[in-house]
N, C-alpha and C positions, 0 to 999 in steps of 0.2 A: 491600541494597536495589536497587542498580543491576543486580546479577546477576539478581535476581528479575524486574525489568522486562524484561531481555533475554530471559529464559526465557518470560515471558508473551507478549512481542512475537513471539518465534519460534513459540510455540504458535498465536497468533492468525493469523499468516501461513499456517501449515499448515491451520488451520481454514478460512480464506478460500479457499485453493486447493481444499480438499475440497468446500466449499460450491459453488464454481464448477463443479466437476466433477459434483456430484450434481444441480444445478439446470439444467445445460445440456441441450440436446436430446440424444437418444441418438446416440452415435457409437461407433466401435470404440475399444477401449482404447488402441490405438496412436495413433489420431488425437487422442484426449484428452490423451495424454501429450505429443504434439508440440505441441498448442496451449498447454498449461500451461508447457512448456519455452520456447516463444517468448515468452510474457508474462513469465516469470521472467527470461529473458535481457534483455529490453527494460527491465525495471524494476529491474535490479540496481544500486542506488545507495544510498548512505547518507551521513550527515553530522550536523552539529550546527548548529542555528540560534541566532541571538541572539533570545531570547524576551522581551526587556525592552520591545519595542515590539509592533507588529502582527504576530504570528507567522504568521497565515494569509497575509497579503500576502508576507512574506518567503519562506514555503514555496512559494507559487505561482510566484514568480520563479525559485526554484531548480528547481522541477519543469519549468517551461517551458524554461529554459536547458539543463538536463542531459538531459531526456527528450523535450522537444517536445510535452508534453501539458499540459492545464489540468484542474484538479479539476471533476468533475461535482457531487460533494457530499462532505461529511464525515459520518461516523457516530461519535458519541461512545460510546466503549466503557467509560467511567468512569475515574476517577482521573487525568484529564487526557490520556488516551490516545485518539487518533482514528485511524480507518481512513479512508483517502482513496480515493475511487473516481474513475476517469476513464472517458471513452468512447474505446474502441479498436475499430475495425472494426465500428462500429454497435452495439456492446454496451457497457453500463456494467459495469466490472469493478473489484474491489478492486486497488489498485495500490501503496499504501504505508501504513505505520504511522508515526504521529507522536506524540511525547510533548510536549504543549504546556508542561509544567513545566520539562523539562530541555532541550528543543529537539532531542533526538535523533530521527532519522528513518531509515527504511530501506525499500527496496521490492524 
């Protein structure tokens, strides 16, 4: 079950990156690759939260401490999985995936 969630989470991150690429203004392939690499490097973090209390507040504290950003909004992907969006450089972008049932997150 945990392996399936990791595979799903990995797939969702890939889908988010592809969506970001497809929906952004037209740029050269090199520029798009650099932009995605910058965001990926900035959001390369993972961990496990204590979900017995307010998991959103706990996650927001971790996100602010580790990455220096605050969530813009959460998108419920189903089965307790959330995609977390933040504002970077004036754009709202997908930044992390969070499992509210297990507390696992990565970006």
